[in-house]
C-alpha positions as CSV (number, residue, x, y, z in Angstrom):
1,X,0.0,0.0,0.0
2,X,1.4,3.4,-1.0
3,X,2.0,5.8,1.9
4,X,2.9,9.5,2.1
5,X,6.3,9.6,3.8
6,X,8.3,12.6,5.0
7,X,12.1,12.1,5.4
8,X,13.6,14.6,7.8
9,X,17.2,15.1,6.6
10,X,18.7,15.4,3.1
11,X,22.1,13.8,3.8
12,X,23.2,10.4,2.5
13,X,21.0,8.4,4.9
14,X,17.9,10.5,4.0
15,X,18.5,10.3,0.3
16,X,19.1,6.5,0.5
17,X,15.8,6.2,2.4
18,X,14.0,8.3,-0.2
19,X,15.5,6.2,-3.0
20,X,14.1,2.9,-1.7
21,X,10.8,4.4,-0.6
22,X,10.0,5.8,-4.0
23,X,11.1,2.5,-5.6
24,X,8.4,0.8,-3.4
25,X,5.8,3.2,-4.7
26,X,5.5,5.6,-1.7
27,X,5.1,9.4,-2.1
28,X,8.2,10.9,-0.6
29,X,9.0,14.4,0.6
30,X,12.5,15.3,1.9
31,X,12.9,18.2,4.3
32,X,16.3,19.6,5.3
33,X,17.3,22.7,7.3
34,X,20.3,23.3,5.0
35,X,20.8,24.0,1.4
36,X,21.8,20.3,1.0
37,X,25.2,20.9,-0.5
38,X,27.5,20.7,2.5
39,X,28.1,18.8,5.8
40,X,29.2,15.3,6.6
41,X,27.7,13.7,3.5
42,X,29.9,15.9,1.3
43,X,33.2,16.2,3.2
44,X,33.6,12.5,4.2
45,X,36.3,10.2,3.0
46,X,33.9,8.4,0.6
47,X,34.7,5.0,1.8
48,X,32.4,2.0,1.4
49,X,34.2,0.1,4.1
50,X,33.2,-3.4,5.4
51,X,36.8,-3.3,6.9
52,X,35.7,-0.8,9.6
53,X,34.3,-3.6,11.8
54,X,35.5,-2.3,15.2
55,X,33.0,0.2,16.8
56,X,34.2,3.5,18.1
57,X,33.4,2.4,21.6
58,X,36.3,-0.1,21.9
59,X,38.3,-1.0,24.9
60,X,40.8,1.7,25.8
61,X,39.2,4.4,23.7
62,X,37.8,6.3,26.7
63,X,41.1,6.2,28.4
64,X,42.8,7.6,25.3
65,X,40.0,10.2,25.1
66,X,40.7,11.4,28.6
67,X,44.5,11.5,27.9
68,X,43.9,13.4,24.6
69,X,41.4,15.8,26.2
70,X,44.3,18.3,26.9
71,X,45.7,18.0,23.4
72,X,43.6,19.9,20.8
73,X,45.6,18.3,18.0
74,X,44.7,14.7,19.1
75,X,42.8,12.3,16.8
76,X,39.9,12.1,19.4
77,X,39.0,15.3,21.3
78,X,36.2,15.2,23.8
79,X,35.5,18.7,25.1
80,X,34.3,18.5,28.7
81,X,30.9,20.2,29.2
82,X,28.4,20.4,32.1
83,X,25.6,19.4,29.8
84,X,23.2,16.7,31.0
85,X,22.9,15.0,27.5
86,X,26.7,15.0,27.1
87,X,27.2,13.6,30.6
88,X,24.7,10.8,29.9
89,X,26.3,10.0,26.6
90,X,29.8,9.9,28.2
91,X,28.6,7.5,30.9
92,X,27.0,5.3,28.3
93,X,30.0,5.5,26.0
94,X,32.3,4.4,28.8
95,X,30.1,1.5,29.7
96,X,30.1,0.4,26.0
97,X,33.9,0.3,25.8
98,X,34.3,-3.4,26.6
99,X,35.4,-6.5,24.7
100,X,32.0,-8.2,25.0
101,X,30.3,-5.3,23.2
102,X,33.0,-5.3,20.4
103,X,32.5,-9.0,19.9
104,X,28.7,-8.6,19.5
105,X,29.0,-5.5,17.3
106,X,31.5,-6.8,14.7
107,X,29.1,-9.1,12.8
108,X,26.3,-6.6,12.7
109,X,28.6,-3.8,11.5
110,X,30.0,-6.1,8.9
111,X,26.5,-7.3,7.7
112,X,25.2,-3.7,7.3
113,X,28.3,-2.5,5.6
114,X,28.5,-5.4,3.1
115,X,24.8,-5.1,2.3
116,X,25.3,-1.3,1.7
117,X,28.2,-1.8,-0.6
118,X,26.3,-4.3,-2.7
119,X,23.3,-2.0,-2.8
120,X,25.4,1.0,-3.8
121,X,26.8,-1.0,-6.7
122,X,23.2,-2.1,-7.7
123,X,22.0,1.6,-7.7
124,X,24.9,2.6,-10.0
125,X,24.2,-0.2,-12.4
126,X,20.4,0.0,-12.4
127,X,20.1,3.8,-12.6
128,X,23.2,4.2,-14.9
129,X,24.9,6.5,-12.5
130,X,28.3,7.7,-13.7
131,X,29.7,9.2,-10.4
132,X,33.2,8.1,-9.4
133,X,33.5,4.6,-7.9
134,X,36.4,2.3,-7.5
135,X,36.9,-1.0,-5.7
136,X,40.7,-0.9,-5.1
137,X,40.5,-1.8,-1.4
138,X,42.1,0.3,1.4
139,X,45.5,0.3,3.0
140,X,46.1,0.5,6.8
141,X,49.5,2.1,7.0
142,X,51.6,1.8,10.1
143,X,54.7,3.5,11.4
144,X,55.2,1.6,14.6
145,X,55.3,-2.1,15.5
146,X,52.6,-1.6,18.1
147,X,50.2,-0.2,15.6
148,X,51.1,-2.9,13.0
149,X,50.3,-5.7,15.6
150,X,46.9,-4.0,16.3
151,X,46.1,-3.9,12.6
152,X,47.1,-7.6,12.2
153,X,44.8,-8.5,15.0
154,X,41.9,-6.6,13.4
155,X,42.8,-8.3,10.1
156,X,42.5,-11.6,11.8
157,X,39.0,-10.7,13.1
158,X,38.0,-9.5,9.7
159,X,39.2,-12.7,8.0
160,X,37.0,-14.6,10.5
161,X,34.1,-12.5,9.2
162,X,34.8,-13.5,5.6
163,X,36.4,-10.2,4.6
164,X,39.4,-10.3,2.2
165,X,42.5,-8.7,3.9
166,X,46.2,-9.5,3.9
167,X,49.4,-8.1,5.5
168,X,51.6,-5.9,3.3
169,X,55.3,-5.3,3.7
170,X,57.2,-2.2,2.6
171,X,58.2,-4.1,-0.5
172,X,54.5,-4.9,-1.2
173,X,53.6,-1.3,-0.7
174,X,56.2,-0.1,-3.2
175,X,54.4,-2.3,-5.8
176,X,50.9,-1.1,-4.8
177,X,52.0,2.6,-4.5
178,X,54.9,3.0,-7.0
179,X,54.5,6.7,-7.4
180,X,54.7,7.8,-3.7
181,X,57.4,7.8,-1.1
182,X,56.0,6.2,2.1
183,X,57.5,6.5,5.6
184,X,55.9,3.4,7.1
185,X,57.0,-0.1,8.2
186,X,54.1,-2.0,6.7
187,X,50.4,-2.5,7.1
188,X,47.4,-4.4,5.9
189,X,45.4,-4.2,2.6
190,X,41.6,-4.7,2.9
191,X,40.7,-5.7,-0.7
192,X,36.9,-5.7,0.2
193,X,36.6,-1.9,0.4
194,X,35.6,0.6,-2.3
195,X,35.8,4.4,-2.5
196,X,33.8,7.2,-4.2
197,X,33.7,11.0,-4.6
198,X,30.8,11.9,-2.3
199,X,29.6,15.2,-3.8
200,X,29.3,13.5,-7.3
201,X,27.0,10.7,-5.9
202,X,24.9,13.1,-3.8
203,X,24.4,15.4,-6.9
204,X,23.4,12.5,-9.1
205,X,21.1,11.0,-6.5
206,X,19.3,14.3,-5.9
207,X,18.7,14.8,-9.6
208,X,17.4,11.2,-10.0
209,X,15.0,11.5,-7.0
210,X,13.6,14.8,-8.3
211,X,13.1,13.2,-11.7
212,X,11.2,10.4,-10.0
213,X,8.8,12.8,-8.2
214,X,10.4,13.1,-4.8
215,X,9.7,16.6,-3.5
216,X,12.5,18.5,-1.8
217,X,12.2,21.4,0.7
218,X,15.7,22.9,1.4
219,X,16.4,25.5,4.1
220,X,13.3,24.3,6.0
221,X,14.0,23.9,9.7
222,X,11.6,21.7,11.6
223,X,10.3,23.9,14.4
224,X,7.8,21.5,16.0
225,X,5.9,18.2,15.8
226,X,2.2,17.9,16.5
227,X,1.7,14.6,18.3
228,X,-1.5,12.8,19.3
229,X,-1.8,9.3,20.9
230,X,1.9,8.6,20.3
231,X,1.7,9.4,16.6
232,X,3.0,12.4,14.6
233,X,0.0,14.3,13.2
234,X,2.0,17.1,11.6
235,X,5.4,18.5,11.1
236,X,5.8,22.3,11.5
237,X,8.4,24.6,9.8
238,X,8.4,28.4,9.8
239,X,6.5,28.4,6.5
240,X,4.7,25.1,6.2
241,X,2.6,22.5,8.0
242,X,3.3,19.0,6.6
243,X,1.3,15.9,7.1
244,X,2.1,12.3,6.2
245,X,1.4,8.7,7.1
246,X,5.0,7.9,8.1
247,X,8.1,9.9,9.1
248,X,11.8,9.1,8.9
249,X,14.2,10.8,11.2
250,X,17.5,11.0,9.4
251,X,18.7,14.4,10.6
252,X,22.2,13.3,11.6
253,X,23.5,15.1,14.7
254,X,20.3,17.1,15.0
255,X,18.2,14.0,15.4
256,X,18.4,14.0,19.2
257,X,16.8,17.4,19.4
258,X,13.8,16.4,17.3
259,X,13.4,13.0,19.0
260,X,13.0,14.8,22.4
261,X,9.8,16.3,21.2
262,X,8.4,12.8,21.1
263,X,9.8,11.7,24.5
264,X,12.5,9.6,22.8
265,X,15.9,10.0,24.5
266,X,18.4,9.4,21.7
267,X,21.9,9.6,23.1
268,X,23.8,11.3,20.3
269,X,26.8,13.6,20.2
270,X,28.1,15.5,17.1
271,X,31.6,14.3,16.2
272,X,33.2,16.9,14.0
273,X,35.5,15.7,11.2
274,X,37.7,17.9,8.9
275,X,38.8,17.5,5.3
276,X,41.6,19.1,3.2
277,X,41.5,18.7,-0.6
278,X,44.4,19.1,-3.0
279,X,44.0,19.2,-6.8
280,X,47.7,18.9,-7.3
281,X,49.0,15.5,-8.4
282,X,50.0,13.4,-5.4
283,X,50.8,10.1,-7.1
284,X,48.5,8.3,-4.5
285,X,46.6,5.5,-6.1
286,X,45.0,3.7,-3.1
287,X,42.9,5.0,-0.2
288,X,44.6,4.6,3.1
289,X,44.2,5.1,6.8
290,X,47.3,6.6,8.5
291,X,46.7,4.4,11.6
292,X,48.6,6.2,14.4
293,X,47.3,9.6,13.3
294,X,43.8,8.4,12.4
295,X,43.8,10.3,9.1
296,X,42.0,9.0,6.0
297,X,43.4,9.5,2.5
298,X,41.2,9.2,-0.6
299,X,42.2,9.7,-4.3
300,X,38.9,11.1,-5.6
301,X,37.9,12.3,-9.1
302,X,40.3,15.1,-9.9
303,X,41.7,15.6,-6.4
304,X,43.0,13.9,-3.3
305,X,41.2,14.2,0.0
306,X,42.8,14.0,3.5
307,X,40.4,13.8,6.4
308,X,40.2,13.0,10.0
309,X,39.8,13.8,13.7
310,X,36.8,13.2,15.9
311,X,36.0,16.3,17.8
312,X,33.1,15.9,20.3
313,X,32.4,19.5,21.3
314,X,28.7,20.1,20.6
315,X,27.0,21.3,17.4
316,X,29.0,24.0,15.7
317,X,30.8,24.5,12.3
318,X,33.9,26.3,13.6
319,X,37.1,25.3,11.9
320,X,39.8,24.6,14.5
321,X,43.1,25.4,12.7
322,X,45.1,23.3,15.1
323,X,43.2,20.2,14.1
324,X,43.5,21.1,10.4
325,X,47.3,21.5,10.9
326,X,47.4,18.1,12.6
327,X,45.9,16.4,9.5
328,X,48.4,18.2,7.2
329,X,51.3,17.3,9.5
330,X,50.3,13.6,9.5
331,X,50.2,13.6,5.7
332,X,53.8,14.8,5.5
333,X,54.8,12.4,8.2
334,X,53.6,9.4,6.2
335,X,54.1,10.8,2.7
336,X,57.3,12.9,3.0
337,X,57.1,14.3,-0.5
338,X,53.6,15.7,0.0
339,X,53.2,19.1,1.8
340,X,49.8,20.7,1.9
341,X,49.9,24.4,1.3
342,X,48.4,27.2,3.4
343,X,45.8,27.8,0.8
344,X,44.8,24.2,0.8
345,X,44.5,24.2,4.6
346,X,42.6,27.5,4.5
347,X,40.1,25.7,2.2
348,X,39.4,23.0,4.9
349,X,35.8,22.1,5.6
350,X,34.1,20.3,8.4
351,X,31.1,18.0,8.9
352,X,29.2,16.7,12.0
353,X,28.9,12.9,12.3
354,X,26.2,11.7,14.7
355,X,27.8,9.4,17.3
356,X,25.9,7.0,19.5
357,X,27.5,5.8,22.8
358,X,28.1,2.2,21.5
359,X,29.2,3.0,18.0
360,X,26.1,1.5,16.4
361,X,23.4,3.4,14.5
362,X,19.8,3.8,15.6
363,X,17.6,2.2,13.0
364,X,14.0,1.3,13.9
365,X,10.8,2.4,15.5
366,X,10.6,3.6,19.1
367,X,7.8,2.3,21.3
368,X,7.0,6.0,22.0
369,X,5.9,6.9,18.4
370,X,4.0,4.6,16.1
371,X,4.7,6.4,12.8
372,X,8.4,7.4,13.1
373,X,11.4,5.4,11.9
374,X,14.7,6.6,13.3
375,X,17.8,6.3,11.0
376,X,20.7,8.2,12.7
377,X,23.8,7.8,14.7
378,X,26.1,6.1,12.1
379,X,29.2,8.1,13.3
380,X,32.0,7.6,10.8
381,X,30.1,4.8,9.0
382,X,27.3,6.9,7.5
383,X,28.5,6.7,4.0
384,X,29.4,3.0,4.3
385,X,26.0,2.1,5.8
386,X,23.6,4.5,4.0
387,X,22.1,2.3,1.3
388,X,21.5,-0.6,3.7
389,X,19.9,1.7,6.2
390,X,17.6,3.2,3.5
391,X,16.6,-0.3,2.4
392,X,15.8,-1.3,6.0
393,X,13.8,1.9,6.6
394,X,11.7,1.1,3.5
395,X,11.1,-2.5,4.5
396,X,9.8,-1.4,7.9
397,X,7.5,1.2,6.4
398,X,6.3,-1.3,3.7
399,X,5.8,-4.1,6.4
400,X,8.2,-6.4,4.5
401,X,10.7,-8.9,5.9
402,X,13.8,-7.2,6.9
403,X,17.1,-7.8,5.1
404,X,19.0,-7.9,8.4
405,X,18.3,-8.4,12.1
406,X,18.2,-4.9,13.5
407,X,17.8,-5.7,17.2
408,X,21.2,-4.2,18.1
409,X,20.2,-1.0,16.3
410,X,17.0,-0.4,18.3
411,X,16.5,3.3,19.2
412,X,15.1,2.3,22.6
413,X,18.1,0.2,23.6
414,X,19.8,0.6,26.9
415,X,23.5,1.1,27.4
């Protein structure tokens, strides 16, 4: 049965949901508070990464976060704040940083990421999309023996999950990356990963959805929700009152504010990431993670992107020059012949990634609202999990059998 569905949020999760919803015959409207041309869906590393199987809330991360709290250039920066939501999130995050949680999370992260990668490829083929896409895998580059041993352990866990990965020596890396000078001792190569140029896919997807009748309202901030009997009756913006049968909350880091209006307590913090682009030739062929610095490197269509850091400091779009410099310094440390210019650093942009306490997204329906599906909290895996999330959202709204078990993604889960 065809339904009227409003998707709140025009990022990659919202667009993926709109794609599968319109395919199923539903009438879809996408509402976003921005112009839908910036933010995390545009500045991310573009990875489709089943390799990223370890959740952010892993053992030792909180300890590192506390140590790095006094270093504004650190890969993870958690700004202490006397804010009740932040304190609840921090407590839940700390509780989630345990081996048992990681063990349970690995297979569900893998399942959703693999499904999403397959669906992404299907969309490109079925809709004849031409946006940049390559499946060359991803390198995990290490400068220290300690980091290399950690990556080899992760590779072992990934192999047990059926992912293709192998150790690479410095000699192997010279064959894989013949045009760059690398200051590393070795690493691993996840052959299962793919990479894209995000703004190309976003532009192509928006154009496709408009052609298929999906209605877009940009620069429309949701001011209020009219609720009756645990059901959304209407969505209010400054200039419109929208009604629909079903609603999808895919507003990224802003999802927690809207969910509060329904009595749903989504623990979410905005994790800011930065990116620097260079259009100068770098010689880099393969995407890579600079493991000790937690910097992502992606050869995109016509430029190379360097991105990283997780700055949990509330919702803001301020550019912290110290953190931008940290990314640039890491690049030169691993690639000694590459030095990013001041102009390139001045052109840095940021995006806010919605981070849940346990590193898993919220996907599903809360008991507190019968016509709302939550699709948020994907942290650094939003791009990697988007199409699978959109498919699951559509299956829920269409009362179809779900492609995956979503129990661990439930928005009402306890930490």
